[in-house]
N, CA, C and O atoms as a Maestro MAE file, in Angstrom:
{
 s_m_m2io_version
 :::
 2.0.0
}

f_m_ct {
 s_m_title
 :::
 protein
 m_atom[252] {
  # First column is atom index #
  i_m_mmod_type
  r_m_x_coord
  r_m_y_coord
  r_m_z_coord
  i_m_residue_number
  s_m_chain_name
  s_m_pdb_residue_name
  s_m_pdb_atom_name
  i_m_atomic_number
  :::
  1 25 -124.908 0.377 -47.417 1 A "ARG " " N  " 7
  2 3 -123.519 0.763 -47.621 1 A "ARG " " CA " 6
  3 2 -122.912 0.107 -48.851 1 A "ARG " " C  " 6
  4 15 -122.276 0.770 -49.670 1 A "ARG " " O  " 8
  5 25 -123.106 -1.158 -48.970 2 A "ASN " " N  " 7
  6 3 -122.496 -1.903 -50.076 2 A "ASN " " CA " 6
  7 2 -123.481 -2.137 -51.209 2 A "ASN " " C  " 6
  8 15 -123.422 -3.162 -51.889 2 A "ASN " " O  " 8
  9 25 -124.380 -1.191 -51.412 3 A "TRP " " N  " 7
  10 3 -125.411 -1.395 -52.427 3 A "TRP " " CA " 6
  11 2 -124.804 -1.562 -53.817 3 A "TRP " " C  " 6
  12 15 -125.356 -2.290 -54.642 3 A "TRP " " O  " 8
  13 25 -123.685 -0.907 -54.091 4 A "VAL " " N  " 7
  14 3 -123.061 -1.024 -55.410 4 A "VAL " " CA " 6
  15 2 -122.660 -2.468 -55.675 4 A "VAL " " C  " 6
  16 15 -122.916 -3.002 -56.754 4 A "VAL " " O  " 8
  17 25 -122.033 -3.094 -54.694 5 A "TYR " " N  " 7
  18 3 -121.564 -4.466 -54.877 5 A "TYR " " CA " 6
  19 2 -122.723 -5.455 -54.986 5 A "TYR " " C  " 6
  20 15 -122.652 -6.409 -55.760 5 A "TYR " " O  " 8
  21 25 -123.779 -5.235 -54.225 6 A "THR " " N  " 7
  22 3 -124.938 -6.129 -54.360 6 A "THR " " CA " 6
  23 2 -125.641 -5.895 -55.700 6 A "THR " " C  " 6
  24 15 -126.150 -6.833 -56.314 6 A "THR " " O  " 8
  25 25 -125.663 -4.643 -56.145 7 A "PHE " " N  " 7
  26 3 -126.238 -4.343 -57.459 7 A "PHE " " CA " 6
  27 2 -125.445 -5.048 -58.555 7 A "PHE " " C  " 6
  28 15 -126.030 -5.678 -59.436 7 A "PHE " " O  " 8
  29 25 -124.111 -4.944 -58.504 8 A "LEU " " N  " 7
  30 3 -123.264 -5.595 -59.506 8 A "LEU " " CA " 6
  31 2 -123.400 -7.110 -59.457 8 A "LEU " " C  " 6
  32 15 -123.305 -7.777 -60.488 8 A "LEU " " O  " 8
  33 25 -123.621 -7.650 -58.277 9 A "LYS " " N  " 7
  34 3 -123.804 -9.098 -58.137 9 A "LYS " " CA " 6
  35 2 -125.091 -9.544 -58.836 9 A "LYS " " C  " 6
  36 15 -125.141 -10.613 -59.445 9 A "LYS " " O  " 8
  37 25 -126.132 -8.709 -58.740 10 A "ARG " " N  " 7
  38 3 -127.413 -9.028 -59.383 10 A "ARG " " CA " 6
  39 2 -127.366 -8.802 -60.893 10 A "ARG " " C  " 6
  40 15 -128.196 -9.337 -61.629 10 A "ARG " " O  " 8
  41 25 -126.401 -8.013 -61.352 11 A "HIS " " N  " 7
  42 3 -126.291 -7.680 -62.775 11 A "HIS " " CA " 6
  43 2 -124.880 -8.007 -63.264 11 A "HIS " " C  " 6
  44 15 -124.070 -7.099 -63.454 11 A "HIS " " O  " 8
  45 25 -124.578 -9.282 -63.470 12 A "PRO " " N  " 7
  46 3 -123.213 -9.681 -63.840 12 A "PRO " " CA " 6
  47 2 -122.754 -9.160 -65.207 12 A "PRO " " C  " 6
  48 15 -121.560 -9.189 -65.504 12 A "PRO " " O  " 8
  49 25 -123.672 -8.692 -66.031 13 A "SER " " N  " 7
  50 3 -123.266 -8.168 -67.339 13 A "SER " " CA " 6
  51 2 -122.615 -6.784 -67.221 13 A "SER " " C  " 6
  52 15 -121.995 -6.306 -68.171 13 A "SER " " O  " 8
  53 25 -122.756 -6.151 -66.066 14 A "ILE " " N  " 7
  54 3 -122.136 -4.846 -65.832 14 A "ILE " " CA " 6
  55 2 -120.790 -5.073 -65.169 14 A "ILE " " C  " 6
  56 15 -120.697 -5.759 -64.151 14 A "ILE " " O  " 8
  57 25 -119.748 -4.495 -65.750 15 A "SER " " N  " 7
  58 3 -118.410 -4.688 -65.178 15 A "SER " " CA " 6
  59 2 -117.958 -3.431 -64.442 15 A "SER " " C  " 6
  60 15 -118.407 -2.322 -64.729 15 A "SER " " O  " 8
  61 25 -117.074 -3.635 -63.504 16 A "PHE " " N  " 7
  62 3 -116.547 -2.565 -62.672 16 A "PHE " " CA " 6
  63 2 -115.035 -2.670 -62.707 16 A "PHE " " C  " 6
  64 15 -114.479 -3.712 -62.360 16 A "PHE " " O  " 8
  65 25 -114.366 -1.613 -63.117 17 A "TYR " " N  " 7
  66 3 -112.909 -1.663 -63.186 17 A "TYR " " CA " 6
  67 2 -112.325 -0.276 -62.936 17 A "TYR " " C  " 6
  68 15 -113.031 0.731 -62.998 17 A "TYR " " O  " 8
  69 25 -111.049 -0.243 -62.658 18 A "THR " " N  " 7
  70 3 -110.330 1.006 -62.446 18 A "THR " " CA " 6
  71 2 -109.707 1.438 -63.768 18 A "THR " " C  " 6
  72 15 -109.134 0.621 -64.489 18 A "THR " " O  " 8
  73 25 -109.818 2.691 -64.074 19 A "SER " " N  " 7
  74 3 -109.272 3.175 -65.341 19 A "SER " " CA " 6
  75 2 -107.747 3.255 -65.280 19 A "SER " " C  " 6
  76 15 -107.145 3.332 -64.209 19 A "SER " " O  " 8
  77 25 -107.153 3.234 -66.460 20 A "SER " " N  " 7
  78 3 -105.696 3.337 -66.548 20 A "SER " " CA " 6
  79 2 -105.313 4.754 -66.974 20 A "SER " " C  " 6
  80 15 -106.175 5.564 -67.314 20 A "SER " " O  " 8
  81 25 -104.026 5.039 -66.951 21 A "GLY " " N  " 7
  82 3 -103.538 6.361 -67.317 21 A "GLY " " CA " 6
  83 2 -103.743 6.675 -68.784 21 A "GLY " " C  " 6
  84 15 -103.960 5.780 -69.601 21 A "GLY " " O  " 8
  85 25 -103.673 7.937 -69.106 22 A "LEU " " N  " 7
  86 3 -103.861 8.398 -70.476 22 A "LEU " " CA " 6
  87 2 -102.528 8.368 -71.212 22 A "LEU " " C  " 6
  88 15 -101.510 8.826 -70.693 22 A "LEU " " O  " 8
  89 25 -102.544 7.827 -72.415 23 A "ASP " " N  " 7
  90 3 -101.355 7.776 -73.258 23 A "ASP " " CA " 6
  91 2 -100.839 9.204 -73.482 23 A "ASP " " C  " 6
  92 15 -101.638 10.102 -73.748 23 A "ASP " " O  " 8
  93 25 -99.525 9.433 -73.381 24 A "PRO " " N  " 7
  94 3 -98.983 10.796 -73.544 24 A "PRO " " CA " 6
  95 2 -99.361 11.472 -74.863 24 A "PRO " " C  " 6
  96 15 -99.596 12.680 -74.883 24 A "PRO " " O  " 8
  97 25 -99.425 10.720 -75.960 25 A "LYS " " N  " 7
  98 3 -99.816 11.310 -77.248 25 A "LYS " " CA " 6
  99 2 -101.260 11.797 -77.206 25 A "LYS " " C  " 6
  100 15 -101.583 12.862 -77.731 25 A "LYS " " O  " 8
  101 25 -102.119 11.009 -76.579 26 A "ARG " " N  " 7
  102 3 -103.523 11.413 -76.470 26 A "ARG " " CA " 6
  103 2 -103.662 12.605 -75.538 26 A "ARG " " C  " 6
  104 15 -104.465 13.504 -75.789 26 A "ARG " " O  " 8
  105 25 -102.887 12.615 -74.466 27 A "ALA " " N  " 7
  106 3 -102.943 13.727 -73.519 27 A "ALA " " CA " 6
  107 2 -102.513 15.029 -74.190 27 A "ALA " " C  " 6
  108 15 -103.109 16.080 -73.953 27 A "ALA " " O  " 8
  109 25 -101.482 14.959 -75.024 28 A "LYS " " N  " 7
  110 3 -100.992 16.150 -75.718 28 A "LYS " " CA " 6
  111 2 -102.037 16.683 -76.701 28 A "LYS " " C  " 6
  112 15 -102.171 17.895 -76.870 28 A "LYS " " O  " 8
  113 25 -102.774 15.782 -77.343 29 A "ALA " " N  " 7
  114 3 -103.797 16.184 -78.314 29 A "ALA " " CA " 6
  115 2 -105.047 16.727 -77.639 29 A "ALA " " C  " 6
  116 15 -105.883 17.352 -78.291 29 A "ALA " " O  " 8
  117 25 -105.180 16.494 -76.341 30 A "PHE " " N  " 7
  118 3 -106.356 16.941 -75.590 30 A "PHE " " CA " 6
  119 2 -106.081 18.351 -75.075 30 A "PHE " " C  " 6
  120 15 -105.542 18.531 -73.983 30 A "PHE " " O  " 8
  121 25 -106.457 19.346 -75.873 31 A "ASN " " N  " 7
  122 3 -106.224 20.728 -75.476 31 A "ASN " " CA " 6
  123 2 -107.472 21.559 -75.747 31 A "ASN " " C  " 6
  124 15 -108.400 21.097 -76.411 31 A "ASN " " O  " 8
  125 25 -107.491 22.776 -75.235 32 A "GLN " " N  " 7
  126 3 -108.697 23.595 -75.294 32 A "GLN " " CA " 6
  127 2 -109.205 23.846 -76.714 32 A "GLN " " C  " 6
  128 15 -110.407 23.709 -76.940 32 A "GLN " " O  " 8
  129 25 -108.360 24.206 -77.682 33 A "PRO " " N  " 7
  130 3 -108.897 24.420 -79.039 33 A "PRO " " CA " 6
  131 2 -109.521 23.158 -79.641 33 A "PRO " " C  " 6
  132 15 -110.563 23.233 -80.293 33 A "PRO " " O  " 8
  133 25 -108.895 22.009 -79.428 34 A "VAL " " N  " 7
  134 3 -109.425 20.749 -79.973 34 A "VAL " " CA " 6
  135 2 -110.762 20.416 -79.317 34 A "VAL " " C  " 6
  136 15 -111.724 20.063 -79.999 34 A "VAL " " O  " 8
  137 25 -110.817 20.529 -78.005 35 A "VAL " " N  " 7
  138 3 -112.060 20.233 -77.282 35 A "VAL " " CA " 6
  139 2 -113.145 21.234 -77.678 35 A "VAL " " C  " 6
  140 15 -114.304 20.855 -77.847 35 A "VAL " " O  " 8
  141 25 -112.781 22.497 -77.825 36 A "GLY " " N  " 7
  142 3 -113.747 23.517 -78.246 36 A "GLY " " CA " 6
  143 2 -114.345 23.217 -79.608 36 A "GLY " " C  " 6
  144 15 -115.554 23.338 -79.803 36 A "GLY " " O  " 8
  145 25 -113.488 22.820 -80.562 37 A "ARG " " N  " 7
  146 3 -113.989 22.459 -81.906 37 A "ARG " " CA " 6
  147 2 -114.924 21.257 -81.839 37 A "ARG " " C  " 6
  148 15 -115.942 21.212 -82.530 37 A "ARG " " O  " 8
  149 25 -114.568 20.277 -80.996 38 A "PHE " " N  " 7
  150 3 -115.421 19.094 -80.861 38 A "PHE " " CA " 6
  151 2 -116.820 19.501 -80.402 38 A "PHE " " C  " 6
  152 15 -117.817 19.080 -80.988 38 A "PHE " " O  " 8
  153 25 -116.890 20.325 -79.347 39 A "PHE " " N  " 7
  154 3 -118.202 20.695 -78.822 39 A "PHE " " CA " 6
  155 2 -118.956 21.633 -79.760 39 A "PHE " " C  " 6
  156 15 -120.186 21.604 -79.794 39 A "PHE " " O  " 8
  157 25 -118.250 22.453 -80.513 40 A "ASP " " N  " 7
  158 3 -118.922 23.275 -81.533 40 A "ASP " " CA " 6
  159 2 -119.546 22.382 -82.603 40 A "ASP " " C  " 6
  160 15 -120.690 22.592 -83.006 40 A "ASP " " O  " 8
  161 25 -118.788 21.387 -83.058 41 A "THR " " N  " 7
  162 3 -119.295 20.442 -84.059 41 A "THR " " CA " 6
  163 2 -120.471 19.651 -83.502 41 A "THR " " C  " 6
  164 15 -121.474 19.453 -84.187 41 A "THR " " O  " 8
  165 25 -120.343 19.202 -82.258 42 A "LEU " " N  " 7
  166 3 -121.437 18.463 -81.617 42 A "LEU " " CA " 6
  167 2 -122.699 19.315 -81.556 42 A "LEU " " C  " 6
  168 15 -123.783 18.839 -81.893 42 A "LEU " " O  " 8
  169 25 -122.569 20.567 -81.132 43 A "ALA " " N  " 7
  170 3 -123.731 21.459 -81.047 43 A "ALA " " CA " 6
  171 2 -124.372 21.657 -82.418 43 A "ALA " " C  " 6
  172 15 -125.597 21.653 -82.539 43 A "ALA " " O  " 8
  173 25 -123.547 21.830 -83.450 44 A "ASP " " N  " 7
  174 3 -124.080 21.986 -84.812 44 A "ASP " " CA " 6
  175 2 -124.864 20.750 -85.247 44 A "ASP " " C  " 6
  176 15 -125.950 20.868 -85.815 44 A "ASP " " O  " 8
  177 25 -124.313 19.567 -84.981 45 A "LEU " " N  " 7
  178 3 -124.982 18.324 -85.379 45 A "LEU " " CA " 6
  179 2 -126.274 18.097 -84.597 45 A "LEU " " C  " 6
  180 15 -127.276 17.655 -85.159 45 A "LEU " " O  " 8
  181 25 -126.246 18.398 -83.306 46 A "VAL " " N  " 7
  182 3 -127.449 18.239 -82.478 46 A "VAL " " CA " 6
  183 2 -128.556 19.145 -83.001 46 A "VAL " " C  " 6
  184 15 -129.713 18.735 -83.094 46 A "VAL " " O  " 8
  185 25 -128.193 20.381 -83.343 47 A "GLU " " N  " 7
  186 3 -129.187 21.315 -83.863 47 A "GLU " " CA " 6
  187 2 -129.672 20.898 -85.258 47 A "GLU " " C  " 6
  188 15 -130.874 20.887 -85.522 47 A "GLU " " O  " 8
  189 25 -128.739 20.558 -86.141 48 A "LYS " " N  " 7
  190 3 -129.083 20.195 -87.519 48 A "LYS " " CA " 6
  191 2 -130.016 18.991 -87.577 48 A "LYS " " C  " 6
  192 15 -130.972 18.977 -88.352 48 A "LYS " " O  " 8
  193 25 -129.737 17.985 -86.759 49 A "HIS " " N  " 7
  194 3 -130.520 16.746 -86.789 49 A "HIS " " CA " 6
  195 2 -131.587 16.687 -85.696 49 A "HIS " " C  " 6
  196 15 -132.252 15.666 -85.522 49 A "HIS " " O  " 8
  197 25 -131.743 17.785 -84.965 50 A "GLN " " N  " 7
  198 3 -132.753 17.895 -83.902 50 A "GLN " " CA " 6
  199 2 -132.690 16.697 -82.950 50 A "GLN " " C  " 6
  200 15 -133.692 16.027 -82.704 50 A "GLN " " O  " 8
  201 25 -131.503 16.448 -82.429 51 A "ILE " " N  " 7
  202 3 -131.287 15.322 -81.516 51 A "ILE " " CA " 6
  203 2 -131.652 15.759 -80.103 51 A "ILE " " C  " 6
  204 15 -131.059 16.706 -79.585 51 A "ILE " " O  " 8
  205 25 -132.616 15.091 -79.465 52 A "PRO " " N  " 7
  206 3 -132.963 15.448 -78.087 52 A "PRO " " CA " 6
  207 2 -131.815 15.091 -77.131 52 A "PRO " " C  " 6
  208 15 -131.110 14.104 -77.340 52 A "PRO " " O  " 8
  209 25 -131.638 15.899 -76.088 53 A "VAL " " N  " 7
  210 3 -130.526 15.671 -75.157 53 A "VAL " " CA " 6
  211 2 -130.583 14.294 -74.507 53 A "VAL " " C  " 6
  212 15 -129.545 13.737 -74.148 53 A "VAL " " O  " 8
  213 25 -131.781 13.738 -74.351 54 A "GLU " " N  " 7
  214 3 -131.881 12.406 -73.734 54 A "GLU " " CA " 6
  215 2 -131.351 11.303 -74.649 54 A "GLU " " C  " 6
  216 15 -131.224 10.154 -74.224 54 A "GLU " " O  " 8
  217 25 -131.043 11.642 -75.895 55 A "ASN " " N  " 7
  218 3 -130.471 10.669 -76.833 55 A "ASN " " CA " 6
  219 2 -128.967 10.851 -77.024 55 A "ASN " " C  " 6
  220 15 -128.388 10.296 -77.957 55 A "ASN " " O  " 8
  221 25 -128.339 11.622 -76.149 56 A "ILE " " N  " 7
  222 3 -126.892 11.825 -76.206 56 A "ILE " " CA " 6
  223 2 -126.270 11.047 -75.052 56 A "ILE " " C  " 6
  224 15 -126.634 11.243 -73.892 56 A "ILE " " O  " 8
  225 25 -125.326 10.159 -75.382 57 A "TYR " " N  " 7
  226 3 -124.724 9.273 -74.386 57 A "TYR " " CA " 6
  227 2 -123.213 9.443 -74.346 57 A "TYR " " C  " 6
  228 15 -122.595 9.861 -75.325 57 A "TYR " " O  " 8
  229 25 -122.640 9.120 -73.219 58 A "ASN " " N  " 7
  230 3 -121.190 9.112 -73.053 58 A "ASN " " CA " 6
  231 2 -120.726 7.664 -73.093 58 A "ASN " " C  " 6
  232 15 -121.248 6.827 -72.356 58 A "ASN " " O  " 8
  233 25 -119.761 7.362 -73.937 59 A "MET " " N  " 7
  234 3 -119.270 5.987 -74.070 59 A "MET " " CA " 6
  235 2 -117.754 5.972 -73.981 59 A "MET " " C  " 6
  236 15 -117.087 6.970 -74.257 59 A "MET " " O  " 8
  237 25 -117.232 4.834 -73.596 60 A "ASP " " N  " 7
  238 3 -115.795 4.609 -73.540 60 A "ASP " " CA " 6
  239 2 -115.472 3.540 -74.567 60 A "ASP " " C  " 6
  240 15 -116.209 2.564 -74.703 60 A "ASP " " O  " 8
  241 25 -114.376 3.720 -75.289 61 A "GLU " " N  " 7
  242 3 -114.052 2.756 -76.341 61 A "GLU " " CA " 6
  243 2 -113.533 1.440 -75.808 61 A "GLU " " C  " 6
  244 15 -113.405 0.483 -76.572 61 A "GLU " " O  " 8
  245 25 -113.230 1.357 -74.528 62 A "LYS " " N  " 7
  246 3 -112.731 0.106 -73.953 62 A "LYS " " CA " 6
  247 2 -113.873 -0.662 -73.306 62 A "LYS " " C  " 6
  248 15 -114.867 -0.077 -72.877 62 A "LYS " " O  " 8
  249 25 -113.718 -1.978 -73.240 63 A "GLY " " N  " 7
  250 3 -114.704 -2.748 -72.497 63 A "GLY " " CA " 6
  251 2 -115.369 -3.819 -73.270 63 A "GLY " " C  " 6
  252 15 -116.219 -4.529 -72.735 63 A "GLY " " O  " 8
  :::
 }
 m_bond[251] {
  # First column is bond index #
  i_m_from
  i_m_to
  i_m_order
  :::
  1 1 2 1
  2 2 3 1
  3 3 4 2
  4 3 5 1
  5 5 6 1
  6 6 7 1
  7 7 8 2
  8 7 9 1
  9 9 10 1
  10 10 11 1
  11 11 12 2
  12 11 13 1
  13 13 14 1
  14 14 15 1
  15 15 16 2
  16 15 17 1
  17 17 18 1
  18 18 19 1
  19 19 20 2
  20 19 21 1
  21 21 22 1
  22 22 23 1
  23 23 24 2
  24 23 25 1
  25 25 26 1
  26 26 27 1
  27 27 28 2
  28 27 29 1
  29 29 30 1
  30 30 31 1
  31 31 32 2
  32 31 33 1
  33 33 34 1
  34 34 35 1
  35 35 36 2
  36 35 37 1
  37 37 38 1
  38 38 39 1
  39 39 40 2
  40 39 41 1
  41 41 42 1
  42 42 43 1
  43 43 44 2
  44 43 45 1
  45 45 46 1
  46 46 47 1
  47 47 48 2
  48 47 49 1
  49 49 50 1
  50 50 51 1
  51 51 52 2
  52 51 53 1
  53 53 54 1
  54 54 55 1
  55 55 56 2
  56 55 57 1
  57 57 58 1
  58 58 59 1
  59 59 60 2
  60 59 61 1
  61 61 62 1
  62 62 63 1
  63 63 64 2
  64 63 65 1
  65 65 66 1
  66 66 67 1
  67 67 68 2
  68 67 69 1
  69 69 70 1
  70 70 71 1
  71 71 72 2
  72 71 73 1
  73 73 74 1
  74 74 75 1
  75 75 76 2
  76 75 77 1
  77 77 78 1
  78 78 79 1
  79 79 80 2
  80 79 81 1
  81 81 82 1
  82 82 83 1
  83 83 84 2
  84 83 85 1
  85 85 86 1
  86 86 87 1
  87 87 88 2
  88 87 89 1
  89 89 90 1
  90 90 91 1
  91 91 92 2
  92 91 93 1
  93 93 94 1
  94 94 95 1
  95 95 96 2
  96 95 97 1
  97 97 98 1
  98 98 99 1
  99 99 100 2
  100 99 101 1
  101 101 102 1
  102 102 103 1
  103 103 104 2
  104 103 105 1
  105 105 106 1
  106 106 107 1
  107 107 108 2
  108 107 109 1
  109 109 110 1
  110 110 111 1
  111 111 112 2
  112 111 113 1
  113 113 114 1
  114 114 115 1
  115 115 116 2
  116 115 117 1
  117 117 118 1
  118 118 119 1
  119 119 120 2
  120 119 121 1
  121 121 122 1
  122 122 123 1
  123 123 124 2
  124 123 125 1
  125 125 126 1
  126 126 127 1
  127 127 128 2
  128 127 129 1
  129 129 130 1
  130 130 131 1
  131 131 132 2
  132 131 133 1
  133 133 134 1
  134 134 135 1
  135 135 136 2
  136 135 137 1
  137 137 138 1
  138 138 139 1
  139 139 140 2
  140 139 141 1
  141 141 142 1
  142 142 143 1
  143 143 144 2
  144 143 145 1
  145 145 146 1
  146 146 147 1
  147 147 148 2
  148 147 149 1
  149 149 150 1
  150 150 151 1
  151 151 152 2
  152 151 153 1
  153 153 154 1
  154 154 155 1
  155 155 156 2
  156 155 157 1
  157 157 158 1
  158 158 159 1
  159 159 160 2
  160 159 161 1
  161 161 162 1
  162 162 163 1
  163 163 164 2
  164 163 165 1
  165 165 166 1
  166 166 167 1
  167 167 168 2
  168 167 169 1
  169 169 170 1
  170 170 171 1
  171 171 172 2
  172 171 173 1
  173 173 174 1
  174 174 175 1
  175 175 176 2
  176 175 177 1
  177 177 178 1
  178 178 179 1
  179 179 180 2
  180 179 181 1
  181 181 182 1
  182 182 183 1
  183 183 184 2
  184 183 185 1
  185 185 186 1
  186 186 187 1
  187 187 188 2
  188 187 189 1
  189 189 190 1
  190 190 191 1
  191 191 192 2
  192 191 193 1
  193 193 194 1
  194 194 195 1
  195 195 196 2
  196 195 197 1
  197 197 198 1
  198 198 199 1
  199 199 200 2
  200 199 201 1
  201 201 202 1
  202 202 203 1
  203 203 204 2
  204 203 205 1
  205 205 206 1
  206 206 207 1
  207 207 208 2
  208 207 209 1
  209 209 210 1
  210 210 211 1
  211 211 212 2
  212 211 213 1
  213 213 214 1
  214 214 215 1
  215 215 216 2
  216 215 217 1
  217 217 218 1
  218 218 219 1
  219 219 220 2
  220 219 221 1
  221 221 222 1
  222 222 223 1
  223 223 224 2
  224 223 225 1
  225 225 226 1
  226 226 227 1
  227 227 228 2
  228 227 229 1
  229 229 230 1
  230 230 231 1
  231 231 232 2
  232 231 233 1
  233 233 234 1
  234 234 235 1
  235 235 236 2
  236 235 237 1
  237 237 238 1
  238 238 239 1
  239 239 240 2
  240 239 241 1
  241 241 242 1
  242 242 243 1
  243 243 244 2
  244 243 245 1
  245 245 246 1
  246 246 247 1
  247 247 248 2
  248 247 249 1
  249 249 250 1
  250 250 251 1
  251 251 252 2
  :::
 }
}
């Protein structure tokens, strides 16, 4: 049941926290055309540089 907490105890370099709300300016900029352009650009770069999907990671700027 508590495997997550025992895992985190064994790996102190991994942190666990609750996320905070999104800044209103950032929320306003997060819209379908902007997100669509981002993923179109990402797809172009992945194809151009032949980046395998296993080398694509999701990161957060905080932490």
